[in-house]
C-alpha positions as semicolon CSV with decimal commas, in nm:
position;residue;x (nm);y (nm);z (nm)
1;M;0,000;0,000;0,000
2;L;0,108;0,359;-0,044
3;G;0,348;0,448;0,238
4;E;0,393;0,087;0,346
5;S;0,744;-0,026;0,444
6;K;0,901;-0,367;0,475
7;T;1,231;-0,387;0,662
8;I;1,493;-0,585;0,474
9;F;1,798;-0,510;0,692
10;P;1,708;-0,344;1,026
11;N;1,826;0,018;1,061
12;W;1,973;0,008;0,712
13;F;1,744;-0,087;0,422
14;E;1,367;-0,083;0,369
15;L;1,131;-0,130;0,079
16;H;0,903;0,173;0,108
17;F;0,626;0,215;-0,149
18;T;0,576;0,571;-0,267
19;E;0,473;0,738;-0,591
20;N;0,661;1,036;-0,725
21;P;0,449;1,274;-0,938
22;G;0,748;1,460;-1,085
23;M;1,122;1,421;-1,103
24;A;1,403;1,379;-0,849
25;F;1,301;1,440;-0,488
26;G;0,937;1,490;-0,591
27;L;1,001;1,820;-0,768
28;T;0,736;1,905;-1,027
29;L;0,705;2,151;-1,312
30;G;0,345;2,215;-1,219
31;G;0,019;2,085;-1,353
32;K;-0,073;1,879;-1,655
33;W;0,148;2,068;-1,901
34;G;0,448;2,053;-1,669
35;K;0,412;1,675;-1,654
36;I;0,390;1,651;-2,034
37;V;0,692;1,882;-2,079
38;L;0,893;1,674;-1,831
39;T;0,808;1,348;-2,007
40;L;0,879;1,492;-2,352
41;F;1,213;1,627;-2,224
42;R;1,301;1,280;-2,094
43;I;1,216;1,126;-2,432
44;V;1,420;1,384;-2,628
45;A;1,714;1,350;-2,386
46;S;1,702;0,971;-2,425
47;C;1,708;1,003;-2,805
48;V;2,009;1,237;-2,783
49;I;2,186;0,990;-2,552
50;I;2,120;0,704;-2,798
51;I;2,273;0,908;-3,082
52;Y;2,568;0,999;-2,858
53;I;2,629;0,634;-2,764
54;K;2,622;0,534;-3,132
55;G;2,886;0,800;-3,202
56;L;3,103;0,677;-2,913
57;I;3,084;0,321;-3,046
58;K;3,191;0,438;-3,395
59;E;3,485;0,628;-3,242
60;G;3,595;0,320;-3,050
61;V;3,565;0,486;-2,708
62;K;3,639;0,277;-2,397
63;S;3,357;0,035;-2,325
64;I;3,330;0,151;-1,960
65;T;3,232;0,498;-2,084
66;I;2,961;0,348;-2,302
67;I;2,840;0,133;-2,012
68;L;2,813;0,435;-1,779
69;I;2,623;0,643;-2,034
70;S;2,402;0,340;-2,105
71;L;2,319;0,324;-1,732
72;I;2,193;0,682;-1,753
73;L;1,990;0,594;-2,063
74;A;1,843;0,280;-1,905
75;G;1,739;0,474;-1,595
76;A;1,580;0,747;-1,804
77;I;1,385;0,493;-2,009
78;G;1,266;0,317;-1,692
79;N;1,129;0,642;-1,553
80;I;0,973;0,728;-1,891
81;I;0,789;0,395;-1,897
82;D;0,656;0,456;-1,545
83;S;0,544;0,813;-1,612
84;I;0,377;0,726;-1,942
85;L;0,215;0,392;-1,858
86;Y;0,180;0,341;-1,481
87;G;-0,128;0,560;-1,438
88;Y;-0,284;0,418;-1,753
89;F;-0,272;0,055;-1,637
90;F;-0,307;0,078;-1,257
91;E;-0,573;0,216;-1,027
92;E;-0,463;0,487;-0,788
93;S;-0,271;0,369;-0,482
94;T;-0,397;0,466;-0,139
95;Y;-0,291;0,419;0,220
96;H;-0,563;0,154;0,258
97;Y;-0,521;-0,088;-0,033
98;V;-0,274;-0,196;-0,299
99;A;-0,321;-0,064;-0,653
100;K;-0,448;-0,324;-0,895
101;F;-0,357;-0,381;-1,257
102;L;-0,652;-0,284;-1,473
103;N;-0,754;-0,316;-1,833
104;E;-0,593;-0,075;-2,075
105;G;-0,706;0,281;-2,022
106;N;-0,894;0,225;-1,696
107;G;-0,617;0,349;-1,469
108;Y;-0,607;0,660;-1,254
109;A;-0,445;0,881;-1,520
110;P;-0,423;0,912;-1,899
111;L;-0,103;0,837;-2,091
112;F;0,189;1,064;-1,992
113;M;0,027;1,153;-1,657
114;G;0,138;0,860;-1,440
115;K;0,357;0,876;-1,132
116;V;0,694;0,704;-1,098
117;V;0,708;0,427;-0,837
118;D;0,991;0,460;-0,585
119;M;1,067;0,190;-0,332
120;L;1,431;0,180;-0,215
121;Y;1,497;0,351;0,117
122;F;1,828;0,352;0,303
123;P;1,795;0,545;0,632
124;L;2,166;0,512;0,709
125;V;2,149;0,733;1,017
126;D;1,828;0,784;1,214
127;T;1,885;0,960;1,545
128;Q;1,811;1,273;1,748
129;W;2,006;1,598;1,748
130;P;2,167;1,663;2,090
131;E;1,961;1,898;2,308
132;W;2,244;2,152;2,325
133;V;2,237;2,222;1,945
134;P;2,068;2,564;1,894
135;F;1,730;2,570;1,715
136;I;1,728;2,198;1,619
137;G;1,827;2,031;1,946
138;G;1,607;1,731;2,026
139;N;1,467;1,705;1,671
140;R;1,494;1,390;1,465
141;F;1,789;1,368;1,226
142;Q;1,793;1,130;0,930
143;F;2,080;1,096;0,686
144;F;1,990;0,988;0,333
145;R;1,614;1,017;0,340
146;P;1,529;0,997;-0,033
147;V;1,321;0,704;-0,151
148;F;1,423;0,608;-0,504
149;N;1,398;0,328;-0,761
150;I;1,643;0,118;-0,960
151;A;1,618;0,358;-1,256
152;D;1,719;0,650;-1,030
153;A;2,010;0,442;-0,895
154;A;2,129;0,365;-1,250
155;I;2,120;0,735;-1,344
156;S;2,301;0,838;-1,024
157;I;2,572;0,572;-1,056
158;G;2,632;0,666;-1,419
159;V;2,645;1,041;-1,359
160;F;2,856;1,032;-1,041
161;T;3,106;0,783;-1,185
162;I;3,147;0,994;-1,499
163;L;3,198;1,307;-1,287
164;I;3,455;1,140;-1,062
165;F;3,652;0,976;-1,346
166;R;3,586;1,229;-1,624
167;K;3,957;1,290;-1,697
168;Q;4,021;0,918;-1,747
169;L;3,701;0,860;-1,944
170;F;3,724;1,169;-2,165
171;P;4,094;1,251;-2,211
172;A;4,171;1,595;-2,352
173;S;4,249;1,618;-2,722
174;N;4,610;1,634;-2,837
175;T;4,585;2,004;-2,914
176;D;4,693;2,254;-2,652
177;S;4,386;2,457;-2,557
178;T;4,597;2,723;-2,385
179;N;4,772;2,819;-2,710
180;L;4,588;3,119;-2,854
181;D;4,790;3,155;-3,178
């Protein structure tokens, strides 16, 4: 059910069912048209990534670079499928019962208007702030609160690995960019 959690590893990993109406961290562009713009942007970005990967393959770029960019693409496509089809084929989830698969077109939303299902939750630190800390003392503190899905994880792994190893993955060209002649 919506909001339901199942502990997999105590104090470390839970399956927590939630539906995300927008993009990362539940951010939205606002309304029906914002949802359509977001989905169309995801589709266009995925097409651009496919063309980019084809170019990298033709150039003979390291396979690890292609794998990392493919992770980003796979994650994007997973979220596209959810946002386009999930609402079309499932009834709306509630805090009282599990959404059921329905016949085509009988779901809670038309095509392109579905939510993305998130379910992975890793509350790595769940504690209280010490009382002596000004303004927040005694309040609950959680580190790594986002609930995400496998598609989000694929995108994050691809992006962060590329950022960390960008110099090894995309070596500078042989020309000296500091020479202004």
